[in-house]
Biopython code that builds the backbone (N, CA, C, O; Angstrom):
import numpy as np
from Bio.PDB.StructureBuilder import StructureBuilder

atoms = [
    (1, "MET", "N", (7.862, 3.131, 8.815)),
    (1, "MET", "CA", (6.585, 2.441, 8.676)),
    (1, "MET", "C", (5.920, 2.364, 10.046)),
    (1, "MET", "O", (6.481, 1.841, 11.009)),
    (2, "ASP", "N", (4.709, 2.902, 10.096)),
    (2, "ASP", "CA", (4.028, 2.893, 11.386)),
    (2, "ASP", "C", (2.586, 2.415, 11.317)),
    (2, "ASP", "O", (1.868, 2.456, 12.316)),
    (3, "LYS", "N", (2.157, 1.959, 10.137)),
    (3, "LYS", "CA", (0.802, 1.451, 9.981)),
    (3, "LYS", "C", (0.850, -0.005, 9.524)),
    (3, "LYS", "O", (1.757, -0.424, 8.805)),
    (4, "LEU", "N", (-0.150, -0.755, 9.963)),
    (4, "LEU", "CA", (-0.258, -2.153, 9.558)),
    (4, "LEU", "C", (-1.680, -2.423, 9.092)),
    (4, "LEU", "O", (-2.648, -2.044, 9.752)),
    (5, "ALA", "N", (-1.790, -3.081, 7.950)),
    (5, "ALA", "CA", (-3.072, -3.572, 7.458)),
    (5, "ALA", "C", (-2.933, -5.073, 7.238)),
    (5, "ALA", "O", (-2.024, -5.523, 6.540)),
    (6, "ILE", "N", (-3.825, -5.837, 7.828)),
    (6, "ILE", "CA", (-3.797, -7.288, 7.678)),
    (6, "ILE", "C", (-4.971, -7.692, 6.792)),
    (6, "ILE", "O", (-6.133, -7.452, 7.121)),
    (7, "LEU", "N", (-4.641, -8.306, 5.669)),
    (7, "LEU", "CA", (-5.643, -8.807, 4.736)),
    (7, "LEU", "C", (-5.831, -10.292, 5.025)),
    (7, "LEU", "O", (-4.921, -11.092, 4.807)),
    (8, "TRP", "N", (-7.008, -10.657, 5.514)),
    (8, "TRP", "CA", (-7.291, -12.021, 5.966)),
    (8, "TRP", "C", (-8.276, -12.658, 5.000)),
    (8, "TRP", "O", (-9.418, -12.214, 4.884)),
    (9, "THR", "N", (-7.831, -13.702, 4.307)),
    (9, "THR", "CA", (-8.665, -14.335, 3.282)),
    (9, "THR", "C", (-8.973, -15.806, 3.560)),
    (9, "THR", "O", (-9.744, -16.419, 2.821)),
    (10, "SER", "N", (-8.399, -16.370, 4.585)),
    (10, "SER", "CA", (-8.527, -17.798, 4.853)),
    (10, "SER", "C", (-9.707, -18.114, 5.766)),
    (10, "SER", "O", (-10.022, -17.343, 6.673)),
    (11, "GLU", "N", (-10.352, -19.241, 5.525)),
    (11, "GLU", "CA", (-11.424, -19.708, 6.408)),
    (11, "GLU", "C", (-10.880, -20.681, 7.471)),
    (11, "GLU", "O", (-11.651, -21.257, 8.238)),
    (12, "ASN", "N", (-9.586, -20.855, 7.512)),
    (12, "ASN", "CA", (-8.977, -21.785, 8.455)),
    (12, "ASN", "C", (-9.011, -21.207, 9.874)),
    (12, "ASN", "O", (-8.403, -20.171, 10.142)),
    (13, "LYS", "N", (-9.717, -21.876, 10.765)),
    (13, "LYS", "CA", (-9.886, -21.375, 12.132)),
    (13, "LYS", "C", (-8.568, -21.334, 12.897)),
    (13, "LYS", "O", (-8.308, -20.382, 13.633)),
    (14, "GLU", "N", (-7.741, -22.354, 12.731)),
    (14, "GLU", "CA", (-6.460, -22.377, 13.446)),
    (14, "GLU", "C", (-5.592, -21.195, 13.044)),
    (14, "GLU", "O", (-4.960, -20.565, 13.893)),
    (15, "THR", "N", (-5.562, -20.896, 11.760)),
    (15, "THR", "CA", (-4.804, -19.738, 11.282)),
    (15, "THR", "C", (-5.401, -18.455, 11.845)),
    (15, "THR", "O", (-4.676, -17.545, 12.245)),
    (16, "ALA", "N", (-6.718, -18.392, 11.873)),
    (16, "ALA", "CA", (-7.388, -17.205, 12.402)),
    (16, "ALA", "C", (-7.028, -16.968, 13.866)),
    (16, "ALA", "O", (-6.604, -15.873, 14.235)),
    (17, "LEU", "N", (-7.196, -17.991, 14.694)),
    (17, "LEU", "CA", (-6.983, -17.828, 16.133)),
    (17, "LEU", "C", (-5.516, -17.726, 16.515)),
    (17, "LEU", "O", (-5.161, -16.961, 17.412)),
    (18, "ASN", "N", (-4.665, -18.486, 15.849)),
    (18, "ASN", "CA", (-3.269, -18.585, 16.275)),
    (18, "ASN", "C", (-2.298, -17.706, 15.497)),
    (18, "ASN", "O", (-1.094, -17.735, 15.752)),
    (19, "MET", "N", (-2.813, -16.927, 14.549)),
    (19, "MET", "CA", (-1.967, -15.959, 13.869)),
    (19, "MET", "C", (-2.708, -14.651, 13.667)),
    (19, "MET", "O", (-2.390, -13.650, 14.309)),
    (20, "VAL", "N", (-3.693, -14.651, 12.782)),
    (20, "VAL", "CA", (-4.343, -13.404, 12.361)),
    (20, "VAL", "C", (-4.883, -12.615, 13.550)),
    (20, "VAL", "O", (-4.484, -11.471, 13.767)),
    (21, "LEU", "N", (-5.767, -13.205, 14.301)),
    (21, "LEU", "CA", (-6.435, -12.488, 15.380)),
    (21, "LEU", "C", (-5.508, -12.229, 16.561)),
    (21, "LEU", "O", (-5.570, -11.166, 17.178)),
    (22, "MET", "N", (-4.656, -13.187, 16.876)),
    (22, "MET", "CA", (-3.714, -13.008, 17.974)),
    (22, "MET", "C", (-2.728, -11.881, 17.670)),
    (22, "MET", "O", (-2.508, -10.999, 18.501)),
    (23, "TYR", "N", (-2.137, -11.915, 16.475)),
    (23, "TYR", "CA", (-1.154, -10.882, 16.129)),
    (23, "TYR", "C", (-1.815, -9.507, 16.013)),
    (23, "TYR", "O", (-1.238, -8.506, 16.436)),
    (24, "THR", "N", (-3.001, -9.455, 15.451)),
    (24, "THR", "CA", (-3.704, -8.176, 15.333)),
    (24, "THR", "C", (-3.938, -7.566, 16.708)),
    (24, "THR", "O", (-3.664, -6.385, 16.921)),
    (25, "LEU", "N", (-4.438, -8.361, 17.634)),
    (25, "LEU", "CA", (-4.704, -7.872, 18.984)),
    (25, "LEU", "C", (-3.420, -7.441, 19.684)),
    (25, "LEU", "O", (-3.348, -6.337, 20.224)),
    (26, "LYS", "N", (-2.416, -8.297, 19.677)),
    (26, "LYS", "CA", (-1.160, -7.986, 20.377)),
    (26, "LYS", "C", (-0.449, -6.789, 19.762)),
    (26, "LYS", "O", (0.164, -5.996, 20.477)),
    (27, "SER", "N", (-0.527, -6.653, 18.437)),
    (27, "SER", "CA", (0.097, -5.513, 17.761)),
    (27, "SER", "C", (-0.489, -4.204, 18.249)),
    (27, "SER", "O", (0.229, -3.228, 18.462)),
    (28, "ASN", "N", (-1.797, -4.195, 18.423)),
    (28, "ASN", "CA", (-2.443, -2.959, 18.845)),
    (28, "ASN", "C", (-2.261, -2.700, 20.339)),
    (28, "ASN", "O", (-1.949, -1.581, 20.746)),
    (29, "ILE", "N", (-2.453, -3.724, 21.143)),
    (29, "ILE", "CA", (-2.300, -3.562, 22.600)),
    (29, "ILE", "C", (-0.883, -3.120, 22.953)),
    (29, "ILE", "O", (-0.692, -2.240, 23.792)),
    (30, "ASN", "N", (0.105, -3.730, 22.311)),
    (30, "ASN", "CA", (1.507, -3.433, 22.615)),
    (30, "ASN", "C", (2.052, -2.237, 21.834)),
    (30, "ASN", "O", (3.218, -1.872, 21.982)),
    (31, "LYS", "N", (1.201, -1.632, 21.004)),
    (31, "LYS", "CA", (1.571, -0.445, 20.230)),
    (31, "LYS", "C", (2.793, -0.674, 19.348)),
    (31, "LYS", "O", (3.660, 0.191, 19.223)),
    (32, "TRP", "N", (2.843, -1.861, 18.735)),
    (32, "TRP", "CA", (3.914, -2.156, 17.787)),
    (32, "TRP", "C", (3.759, -1.333, 16.525)),
    (32, "TRP", "O", (4.728, -1.096, 15.803)),
    (33, "TRP", "N", (2.522, -0.891, 16.260)),
    (33, "TRP", "CA", (2.207, -0.055, 15.099)),
    (33, "TRP", "C", (1.362, 1.115, 15.579)),
    (33, "TRP", "O", (0.611, 0.992, 16.546)),
    (34, "LYS", "N", (1.486, 2.245, 14.903)),
    (34, "LYS", "CA", (0.676, 3.410, 15.256)),
    (34, "LYS", "C", (-0.800, 3.132, 15.006)),
    (34, "LYS", "O", (-1.647, 3.481, 15.828)),
    (35, "THR", "N", (-1.109, 2.504, 13.871)),
    (35, "THR", "CA", (-2.478, 2.090, 13.577)),
    (35, "THR", "C", (-2.457, 0.670, 13.023)),
    (35, "THR", "O", (-1.491, 0.237, 12.395)),
    (36, "CYS", "N", (-3.535, -0.027, 13.273)),
    (36, "CYS", "CA", (-3.657, -1.408, 12.811)),
    (36, "CYS", "C", (-5.083, -1.606, 12.298)),
    (36, "CYS", "O", (-6.055, -1.265, 12.973)),
    (37, "SER", "N", (-5.189, -2.165, 11.085)),
    (37, "SER", "CA", (-6.490, -2.451, 10.480)),
    (37, "SER", "C", (-6.542, -3.912, 10.077)),
    (37, "SER", "O", (-5.530, -4.495, 9.688)),
    (38, "LEU", "N", (-7.718, -4.498, 10.172)),
    (38, "LEU", "CA", (-7.946, -5.874, 9.751)),
    (38, "LEU", "C", (-9.014, -5.874, 8.668)),
    (38, "LEU", "O", (-10.091, -5.303, 8.843)),
    (39, "ILE", "N", (-8.708, -6.518, 7.551)),
    (39, "ILE", "CA", (-9.653, -6.619, 6.439)),
    (39, "ILE", "C", (-10.024, -8.081, 6.255)),
    (39, "ILE", "O", (-9.164, -8.914, 5.969)),
    (40, "THR", "N", (-11.309, -8.395, 6.420)),
    (40, "THR", "CA", (-11.779, -9.753, 6.128)),
    (40, "THR", "C", (-12.222, -9.764, 4.671)),
    (40, "THR", "O", (-12.929, -8.867, 4.211)),
    (41, "TRP", "N", (-11.792, -10.798, 3.958)),
    (41, "TRP", "CA", (-12.032, -10.834, 2.519)),
    (41, "TRP", "C", (-12.297, -12.283, 2.127)),
    (41, "TRP", "O", (-11.540, -13.176, 2.506)),
    (42, "GLY", "N", (-13.336, -12.513, 1.392)),
    (42, "GLY", "CA", (-13.632, -13.859, 0.906)),
    (42, "GLY", "C", (-14.040, -14.793, 2.020)),
    (42, "GLY", "O", (-14.886, -14.449, 2.846)),
    (43, "PRO", "N", (-13.435, -15.994, 2.051)),
    (43, "PRO", "CA", (-13.852, -17.031, 2.993)),
    (43, "PRO", "C", (-13.724, -16.667, 4.473)),
    (43, "PRO", "O", (-14.422, -17.242, 5.308)),
    (44, "SER", "N", (-12.851, -15.730, 4.806)),
    (44, "SER", "CA", (-12.748, -15.343, 6.218)),
    (44, "SER", "C", (-14.069, -14.770, 6.726)),
    (44, "SER", "O", (-14.392, -14.908, 7.905)),
    (45, "ASN", "N", (-14.830, -14.131, 5.845)),
    (45, "ASN", "CA", (-16.139, -13.611, 6.233)),
    (45, "ASN", "C", (-17.063, -14.740, 6.707)),
    (45, "ASN", "O", (-17.830, -14.569, 7.654)),
    (46, "GLN", "N", (-16.980, -15.878, 6.045)),
    (46, "GLN", "CA", (-17.812, -17.018, 6.445)),
    (46, "GLN", "C", (-17.440, -17.500, 7.836)),
    (46, "GLN", "O", (-18.313, -17.784, 8.657)),
    (47, "LEU", "N", (-16.143, -17.592, 8.100)),
    (47, "LEU", "CA", (-15.691, -18.045, 9.416)),
    (47, "LEU", "C", (-16.134, -17.074, 10.502)),
    (47, "LEU", "O", (-16.607, -17.497, 11.557)),
    (48, "VAL", "N", (-15.986, -15.792, 10.256)),
    (48, "VAL", "CA", (-16.403, -14.787, 11.233)),
    (48, "VAL", "C", (-17.878, -14.956, 11.577)),
    (48, "VAL", "O", (-18.257, -14.879, 12.745)),
    (49, "CYS", "N", (-18.697, -15.184, 10.578)),
    (49, "CYS", "CA", (-20.144, -15.258, 10.802)),
    (49, "CYS", "C", (-20.606, -16.548, 11.455)),
    (49, "CYS", "O", (-21.648, -16.561, 12.110)),
    (50, "LYS", "N", (-19.866, -17.624, 11.298)),
    (50, "LYS", "CA", (-20.355, -18.899, 11.833)),
    (50, "LYS", "C", (-19.696, -19.338, 13.135)),
    (50, "LYS", "O", (-20.177, -20.275, 13.772)),
    (51, "ASP", "N", (-18.612, -18.692, 13.547)),
    (51, "ASP", "CA", (-17.864, -19.198, 14.697)),
    (51, "ASP", "C", (-17.874, -18.216, 15.871)),
    (51, "ASP", "O", (-17.282, -17.141, 15.770)),
    (52, "PRO", "N", (-18.534, -18.561, 16.982)),
    (52, "PRO", "CA", (-18.611, -17.667, 18.144)),
    (52, "PRO", "C", (-17.242, -17.333, 18.749)),
    (52, "PRO", "O", (-17.040, -16.217, 19.229)),
    (53, "GLU", "N", (-16.310, -18.274, 18.733)),
    (53, "GLU", "CA", (-14.982, -18.007, 19.292)),
    (53, "GLU", "C", (-14.251, -16.951, 18.457)),
    (53, "GLU", "O", (-13.582, -16.073, 19.001)),
    (54, "VAL", "N", (-14.384, -17.045, 17.159)),
    (54, "VAL", "CA", (-13.780, -16.046, 16.271)),
    (54, "VAL", "C", (-14.468, -14.698, 16.476)),
    (54, "VAL", "O", (-13.801, -13.664, 16.508)),
    (55, "GLN", "N", (-15.785, -14.697, 16.614)),
    (55, "GLN", "CA", (-16.517, -13.453, 16.862)),
    (55, "GLN", "C", (-16.055, -12.791, 18.154)),
    (55, "GLN", "O", (-15.918, -11.569, 18.218)),
    (56, "GLU", "N", (-15.815, -13.599, 19.179)),
    (56, "GLU", "CA", (-15.322, -13.071, 20.456)),
    (56, "GLU", "C", (-13.977, -12.377, 20.267)),
    (56, "GLU", "O", (-13.748, -11.297, 20.810)),
    (57, "GLN", "N", (-13.096, -12.996, 19.501)),
    (57, "GLN", "CA", (-11.780, -12.399, 19.241)),
    (57, "GLN", "C", (-11.902, -11.117, 18.414)),
    (57, "GLN", "O", (-11.175, -10.151, 18.650)),
    (58, "ILE", "N", (-12.803, -11.110, 17.464)),
    (58, "ILE", "CA", (-13.043, -9.905, 16.663)),
    (58, "ILE", "C", (-13.482, -8.757, 17.574)),
    (58, "ILE", "O", (-13.017, -7.628, 17.418)),
    (59, "HIS", "N", (-14.371, -9.042, 18.520)),
    (59, "HIS", "CA", (-14.832, -8.003, 19.449)),
    (59, "HIS", "C", (-13.690, -7.503, 20.327)),
    (59, "HIS", "O", (-13.600, -6.305, 20.592)),
    (60, "LEU", "N", (-12.816, -8.400, 20.781)),
    (60, "LEU", "CA", (-11.653, -7.972, 21.565)),
    (60, "LEU", "C", (-10.761, -7.040, 20.751)),
    (60, "LEU", "O", (-10.270, -6.032, 21.259)),
    (61, "ILE", "N", (-10.561, -7.385, 19.502)),
    (61, "ILE", "CA", (-9.729, -6.575, 18.612)),
    (61, "ILE", "C", (-10.348, -5.190, 18.416)),
    (61, "ILE", "O", (-9.657, -4.176, 18.501)),
    (62, "MET", "N", (-11.641, -5.159, 18.157)),
    (62, "MET", "CA", (-12.316, -3.869, 17.963)),
    (62, "MET", "C", (-12.301, -3.057, 19.249)),
    (62, "MET", "O", (-12.118, -1.840, 19.208)),
    (63, "ASP", "N", (-12.493, -3.716, 20.400)),
    (63, "ASP", "CA", (-12.453, -3.014, 21.685)),
    (63, "ASP", "C", (-11.072, -2.435, 21.960)),
    (63, "ASP", "O", (-10.945, -1.438, 22.671)),
    (64, "ALA", "N", (-10.040, -3.055, 21.401)),
    (64, "ALA", "CA", (-8.667, -2.565, 21.570)),
    (64, "ALA", "C", (-8.349, -1.420, 20.613)),
    (64, "ALA", "O", (-7.271, -0.831, 20.689)),
    (65, "GLY", "N", (-9.288, -1.096, 19.703)),
    (65, "GLY", "CA", (-9.088, 0.043, 18.818)),
    (65, "GLY", "C", (-8.743, -0.274, 17.383)),
    (65, "GLY", "O", (-8.498, 0.636, 16.591)),
    (66, "VAL", "N", (-8.717, -1.552, 17.031)),
    (66, "VAL", "CA", (-8.432, -1.938, 15.648)),
    (66, "VAL", "C", (-9.679, -1.716, 14.807)),
    (66, "VAL", "O", (-10.779, -2.096, 15.208)),
    (67, "LYS", "N", (-9.510, -1.107, 13.650)),
    (67, "LYS", "CA", (-10.614, -0.927, 12.712)),
    (67, "LYS", "C", (-10.724, -2.201, 11.891)),
    (67, "LYS", "O", (-9.747, -2.637, 11.284)),
    (68, "VAL", "N", (-11.927, -2.807, 11.869)),
    (68, "VAL", "CA", (-12.157, -4.051, 11.136)),
    (68, "VAL", "C", (-13.108, -3.762, 9.979)),
    (68, "VAL", "O", (-14.187, -3.195, 10.156)),
    (69, "TYR", "N", (-12.672, -4.169, 8.795)),
    (69, "TYR", "CA", (-13.441, -3.980, 7.574)),
    (69, "TYR", "C", (-13.739, -5.340, 6.944)),
    (69, "TYR", "O", (-12.982, -6.296, 7.113)),
    (70, "ALA", "N", (-14.853, -5.410, 6.216)),
    (70, "ALA", "CA", (-15.166, -6.600, 5.416)),
    (70, "ALA", "C", (-15.388, -6.144, 3.986)),
    (70, "ALA", "O", (-16.001, -5.106, 3.736)),
    (71, "CYS", "N", (-14.885, -6.928, 3.060)),
    (71, "CYS", "CA", (-15.096, -6.653, 1.643)),
    (71, "CYS", "C", (-16.586, -6.788, 1.325)),
    (71, "CYS", "O", (-17.181, -7.846, 1.529)),
    (72, "LYS", "N", (-17.175, -5.710, 0.827)),
    (72, "LYS", "CA", (-18.612, -5.692, 0.543)),
    (72, "LYS", "C", (-18.999, -6.701, -0.538)),
    (72, "LYS", "O", (-19.992, -7.412, -0.385)),
    (73, "ARG", "N", (-18.240, -6.772, -1.611)),
    (73, "ARG", "CA", (-18.576, -7.702, -2.694)),
    (73, "ARG", "C", (-18.560, -9.142, -2.192)),
    (73, "ARG", "O", (-19.453, -9.926, -2.512)),
    (74, "CYS", "N", (-17.555, -9.482, -1.415)),
    (74, "CYS", "CA", (-17.474, -10.842, -0.871)),
    (74, "CYS", "C", (-18.643, -11.105, 0.073)),
    (74, "CYS", "O", (-19.286, -12.153, 0.007)),
    (75, "ALA", "N", (-18.906, -10.149, 0.943)),
    (75, "ALA", "CA", (-20.005, -10.307, 1.896)),
    (75, "ALA", "C", (-21.334, -10.491, 1.170)),
    (75, "ALA", "O", (-22.161, -11.309, 1.574)),
    (76, "GLU", "N", (-21.532, -9.735, 0.105)),
    (76, "GLU", "CA", (-22.764, -9.875, -0.680)),
    (76, "GLU", "C", (-22.840, -11.236, -1.355)),
    (76, "GLU", "O", (-23.904, -11.856, -1.377)),
    (77, "ARG", "N", (-21.733, -11.706, -1.902)),
    (77, "ARG", "CA", (-21.723, -13.019, -2.567)),
    (77, "ARG", "C", (-22.102, -14.135, -1.613)),
    (77, "ARG", "O", (-22.774, -15.091, -2.000)),
    (78, "TYR", "N", (-21.670, -14.013, -0.360)),
    (78, "TYR", "CA", (-21.984, -15.031, 0.635)),
    (78, "TYR", "C", (-23.297, -14.742, 1.369)),
    (78, "TYR", "O", (-23.753, -15.564, 2.165)),
    (79, "GLY", "N", (-23.896, -13.597, 1.112)),
    (79, "GLY", "CA", (-25.126, -13.226, 1.806)),
    (79, "GLY", "C", (-24.900, -12.903, 3.271)),
    (79, "GLY", "O", (-25.747, -13.207, 4.112)),
    (80, "LEU", "N", (-23.757, -12.283, 3.590)),
    (80, "LEU", "CA", (-23.372, -12.072, 4.980)),
    (80, "LEU", "C", (-23.283, -10.609, 5.405)),
    (80, "LEU", "O", (-22.895, -10.322, 6.537)),
    (81, "SER", "N", (-23.629, -9.689, 4.527)),
    (81, "SER", "CA", (-23.448, -8.260, 4.839)),
    (81, "SER", "C", (-24.126, -7.858, 6.146)),
    (81, "SER", "O", (-23.501, -7.235, 7.004)),
    (82, "ASP", "N", (-25.388, -8.207, 6.300)),
    (82, "ASP", "CA", (-26.123, -7.813, 7.505)),
    (82, "ASP", "C", (-25.515, -8.425, 8.758)),
    (82, "ASP", "O", (-25.410, -7.760, 9.789)),
    (83, "GLN", "N", (-25.120, -9.672, 8.674)),
    (83, "GLN", "CA", (-24.547, -10.342, 9.843)),
    (83, "GLN", "C", (-23.208, -9.711, 10.229)),
    (83, "GLN", "O", (-22.942, -9.503, 11.413)),
    (84, "LEU", "N", (-22.366, -9.406, 9.244)),
    (84, "LEU", "CA", (-21.088, -8.762, 9.530)),
    (84, "LEU", "C", (-21.301, -7.380, 10.151)),
    (84, "LEU", "O", (-20.626, -7.012, 11.112)),
    (85, "GLU", "N", (-22.237, -6.628, 9.598)),
    (85, "GLU", "CA", (-22.531, -5.307, 10.157)),
    (85, "GLU", "C", (-23.064, -5.405, 11.579)),
    (85, "GLU", "O", (-22.761, -4.557, 12.417)),
    (86, "SER", "N", (-23.863, -6.446, 11.857)),
    (86, "SER", "CA", (-24.403, -6.610, 13.213)),
    (86, "SER", "C", (-23.301, -6.920, 14.227)),
    (86, "SER", "O", (-23.484, -6.722, 15.428)),
    (87, "LEU", "N", (-22.164, -7.406, 13.742)),
    (87, "LEU", "CA", (-21.012, -7.665, 14.607)),
    (87, "LEU", "C", (-20.163, -6.405, 14.808)),
    (87, "LEU", "O", (-19.187, -6.422, 15.558)),
    (88, "GLY", "N", (-20.538, -5.323, 14.140)),
    (88, "GLY", "CA", (-19.794, -4.075, 14.282)),
    (88, "GLY", "C", (-18.700, -3.892, 13.242)),
    (88, "GLY", "O", (-17.906, -2.955, 13.332)),
    (89, "ILE", "N", (-18.653, -4.776, 12.261)),
    (89, "ILE", "CA", (-17.639, -4.710, 11.206)),
    (89, "ILE", "C", (-18.148, -3.778, 10.114)),
    (89, "ILE", "O", (-19.307, -3.853, 9.705)),
    (90, "GLU", "N", (-17.270, -2.905, 9.650)),
    (90, "GLU", "CA", (-17.643, -1.989, 8.571)),
    (90, "GLU", "C", (-17.553, -2.722, 7.240)),
    (90, "GLU", "O", (-16.468, -3.128, 6.824)),
    (91, "VAL", "N", (-18.682, -2.890, 6.577)),
    (91, "VAL", "CA", (-18.753, -3.581, 5.295)),
    (91, "VAL", "C", (-18.701, -2.514, 4.202)),
    (91, "VAL", "O", (-19.587, -1.665, 4.102)),
    (92, "LYS", "N", (-17.642, -2.574, 3.383)),
    (92, "LYS", "CA", (-17.489, -1.568, 2.336)),
    (92, "LYS", "C", (-16.677, -2.129, 1.177)),
    (92, "LYS", "O", (-15.985, -3.138, 1.314)),
    (93, "LEU", "N", (-16.771, -1.470, 0.054)),
    (93, "LEU", "CA", (-15.950, -1.861, -1.093)),
    (93, "LEU", "C", (-14.493, -1.645, -0.710)),
    (93, "LEU", "O", (-14.111, -0.537, -0.333)),
    (94, "MET", "N", (-13.675, -2.687, -0.802)),
    (94, "MET", "CA", (-12.315, -2.612, -0.250)),
    (94, "MET", "C", (-11.204, -2.553, -1.293)),
    (94, "MET", "O", (-10.034, -2.443, -0.927)),
    (95, "GLY", "N", (-11.535, -2.621, -2.579)),
    (95, "GLY", "CA", (-10.486, -2.585, -3.596)),
    (95, "GLY", "C", (-9.642, -1.332, -3.519)),
    (95, "GLY", "O", (-8.413, -1.409, -3.490)),
    (96, "GLU", "N", (-10.283, -0.188, -3.487)),
    (96, "GLU", "CA", (-9.547, 1.076, -3.430)),
    (96, "GLU", "C", (-8.825, 1.268, -2.095)),
    (96, "GLU", "O", (-7.653, 1.645, -2.097)),
    (97, "PRO", "N", (-9.489, 1.019, -0.939)),
    (97, "PRO", "CA", (-8.754, 1.158, 0.327)),
    (97, "PRO", "C", (-7.554, 0.212, 0.427)),
    (97, "PRO", "O", (-6.510, 0.596, 0.954)),
    (98, "LEU", "N", (-7.692, -1.013, -0.070)),
    (98, "LEU", "CA", (-6.552, -1.936, -0.045)),
    (98, "LEU", "C", (-5.420, -1.392, -0.906)),
    (98, "LEU", "O", (-4.255, -1.444, -0.511)),
    (99, "THR", "N", (-5.758, -0.874, -2.073)),
    (99, "THR", "CA", (-4.740, -0.291, -2.945)),
    (99, "THR", "C", (-4.045, 0.880, -2.251)),
    (99, "THR", "O", (-2.829, 1.035, -2.367)),
    (100, "GLU", "N", (-4.800, 1.696, -1.539)),
    (100, "GLU", "CA", (-4.200, 2.813, -0.796)),
    (100, "GLU", "C", (-3.245, 2.308, 0.278)),
    (100, "GLU", "O", (-2.161, 2.864, 0.455)),
    (101, "PHE", "N", (-3.638, 1.260, 0.997)),
    (101, "PHE", "CA", (-2.726, 0.669, 1.985)),
    (101, "PHE", "C", (-1.437, 0.201, 1.305)),
    (101, "PHE", "O", (-0.340, 0.457, 1.801)),
    (102, "LEU", "N", (-1.576, -0.484, 0.170)),
    (102, "LEU", "CA", (-0.414, -1.025, -0.544)),
    (102, "LEU", "C", (0.495, 0.074, -1.076)),
    (102, "LEU", "O", (1.713, -0.102, -1.128)),
    (103, "GLN", "N", (-0.074, 1.197, -1.470)),
    (103, "GLN", "CA", (0.713, 2.287, -2.041)),
    (103, "GLN", "C", (1.266, 3.242, -0.987)),
    (103, "GLN", "O", (2.109, 4.083, -1.299)),
    (104, "ASP", "N", (0.808, 3.123, 0.237)),
    (104, "ASP", "CA", (1.232, 4.010, 1.321)),
    (104, "ASP", "C", (2.605, 3.566, 1.831)),
    (104, "ASP", "O", (2.750, 2.466, 2.363)),
    (105, "ASP", "N", (3.605, 4.425, 1.665)),
    (105, "ASP", "CA", (4.968, 4.097, 2.082)),
    (105, "ASP", "C", (5.119, 3.932, 3.589)),
    (105, "ASP", "O", (6.117, 3.381, 4.054)),
    (106, "SER", "N", (4.144, 4.402, 4.354)),
    (106, "SER", "CA", (4.238, 4.264, 5.809)),
    (106, "SER", "C", (3.442, 3.065, 6.327)),
    (106, "SER", "O", (3.253, 2.914, 7.534)),
    (107, "CYS", "N", (2.972, 2.204, 5.398)),
    (107, "CYS", "CA", (2.119, 1.077, 5.777)),
    (107, "CYS", "C", (2.706, -0.249, 5.301)),
    (107, "CYS", "O", (3.217, -0.366, 4.188)),
    (108, "ARG", "N", (2.617, -1.216, 6.160)),
    (108, "ARG", "CA", (2.927, -2.605, 5.805)),
    (108, "ARG", "C", (1.616, -3.349, 5.643)),
    (108, "ARG", "O", (0.670, -3.124, 6.398)),
    (109, "VAL", "N", (1.558, -4.233, 4.659)),
    (109, "VAL", "CA", (0.377, -5.060, 4.453)),
    (109, "VAL", "C", (0.796, -6.521, 4.561)),
    (109, "VAL", "O", (1.716, -6.975, 3.880)),
    (110, "ILE", "N", (0.101, -7.242, 5.427)),
    (110, "ILE", "CA", (0.294, -8.682, 5.576)),
    (110, "ILE", "C", (-0.924, -9.355, 4.970)),
    (110, "ILE", "O", (-2.054, -8.962, 5.260)),
    (111, "SER", "N", (-0.715, -10.346, 4.147)),
    (111, "SER", "CA", (-1.824, -11.074, 3.528)),
    (111, "SER", "C", (-1.789, -12.521, 3.991)),
    (111, "SER", "O", (-0.785, -13.214, 3.830)),
    (112, "ILE", "N", (-2.907, -12.970, 4.570)),
    (112, "ILE", "CA", (-2.970, -14.323, 5.120)),
    (112, "ILE", "C", (-4.228, -14.997, 4.638)),
    (112, "ILE", "O", (-4.481, -16.151, 4.984)),
]
sb = StructureBuilder()
sb.init_structure("model")
sb.init_model(0)
sb.init_chain("A")
sb.init_seg("    ")
for serial, (resi, resn, name, xyz) in enumerate(atoms, 1):
    if name == "N":
        sb.init_residue(resn, " ", resi, " ")
    sb.init_atom(name, np.array(xyz, "f"), 0.0, 1.0, " ", f" {name:<3s}", serial, name[0])
structure = sb.get_structure()
């Protein structure tokens, strides 16, 4: 297993800063995984859009080479698609890509 996909669904800032974003960044910087992806889904999209500290961490993660995706349906429901895209996050339908991550024998998926 050499790929990691982190599915982030929580709007809890402490969880975001002290687990999701920290582990995502360190995993990529330290090359614990060949590739690392972060998927924001549901309420996490709201936190990303409203919190500058979380946005700063997202930018650090992207600058380190992590691909960050947002669930398009969730973003549309919250009216956040444009804001997420302006942060550099790829907003797309994520059902099929998530399923591919889950079915890929070389990938681990963490859901938080």
